[in-house]
C-alpha positions in Angstrom: 0.0 0.0 0.0 3.0 2.4 0.5 4.2 2.1 -3.1 0.9 2.3 -5.1 2.4 5.0 -7.3 4.5 2.1 -8.8 2.4 -0.8 -8.4 3.5 -3.6 -10.9 4.5 -0.8 -13.3 1.2 1.1 -13.0 0.1 4.2 -10.9 -2.6 2.8 -8.6 -2.4 5.9 -6.2 -5.4 6.6 -4.0 -6.5 9.5 -2.0 -5.0 9.5 1.4 -8.2 8.7 3.3 -9.2 5.9 1.0 -5.6 4.5 1.2 -5.7 4.6 5.0 -9.1 3.0 5.2 -7.9 0.1 2.9 -4.6 -0.2 4.8 -6.4 -0.6 8.2 -8.7 -3.3 6.7 -5.8 -5.2 5.3 -4.0 -5.0 8.6 -7.0 -6.3 10.4 -8.0 -9.0 8.0 -4.8 -10.1 6.3 -4.5 -13.8 5.4 -0.9 -14.3 6.6 0.9 -12.7 9.5 4.2 -14.2 8.6 7.4 -12.1 7.9 7.4 -10.3 4.5 9.3 -11.9 1.7 12.6 -10.0 1.3 13.9 -12.0 -1.6 12.9 -9.3 -4.1 10.5 -11.6 -5.9 7.1 -10.4 -6.7 4.3 -11.5 -4.4 2.3 -14.4 -5.6 -1.3 -15.2 -4.5 -0.5 -18.9 -5.2 2.1 -19.1 -2.5 0.0 -17.6 0.4 -0.8 -19.9 3.2 -4.6 -19.7 2.5 -4.3 -20.4 -1.2 -2.1 -23.5 -0.5 -4.4 -24.8 2.2 -7.5 -24.4 0.0 -5.9 -25.7 -3.2 -4.0 -28.8 -2.3 -5.6 -31.0 -5.0 -5.1 -28.3 -7.8 -1.4 -28.1 -6.7 -1.0 -31.9 -7.0 -2.6 -31.8 -10.5 -0.4 -28.9 -11.5 2.8 -30.8 -10.4 1.6 -33.7 -12.5 1.1 -31.5 -15.5 -2.8 -31.9 -15.5 -3.3 -28.1 -14.8 -1.2 -25.8 -16.8 -1.2 -22.8 -14.4 -2.3 -22.3 -10.8 -3.6 -19.0 -12.0 -6.1 -20.6 -14.4 -8.9 -20.5 -11.9 -11.4 -21.8 -14.5 -9.6 -25.0 -14.9 -11.2 -26.0 -11.6 -13.7 -23.3 -10.7 -16.0 -23.5 -13.8 -19.3 -21.5 -13.9 -21.4 -24.6 -14.4 -20.9 -26.0 -10.8 
């Protein structure tokens, strides 16, 4: 939230009151309270504790080559269910 002016190469800046409100919400409801990744790599939704816990079967299929990407949500979550 502190670097929205360069968020993945785009300017996602918010008005200060909106940014503060969102920051407070994220601090209170964040999925992981572990230490931040200091490796320099971009954050990945697919590596969060919550994603891994909820998608163990998809991860197994991905490792076997049955799912091409863990970001292809529609491979498992189709609209006809």
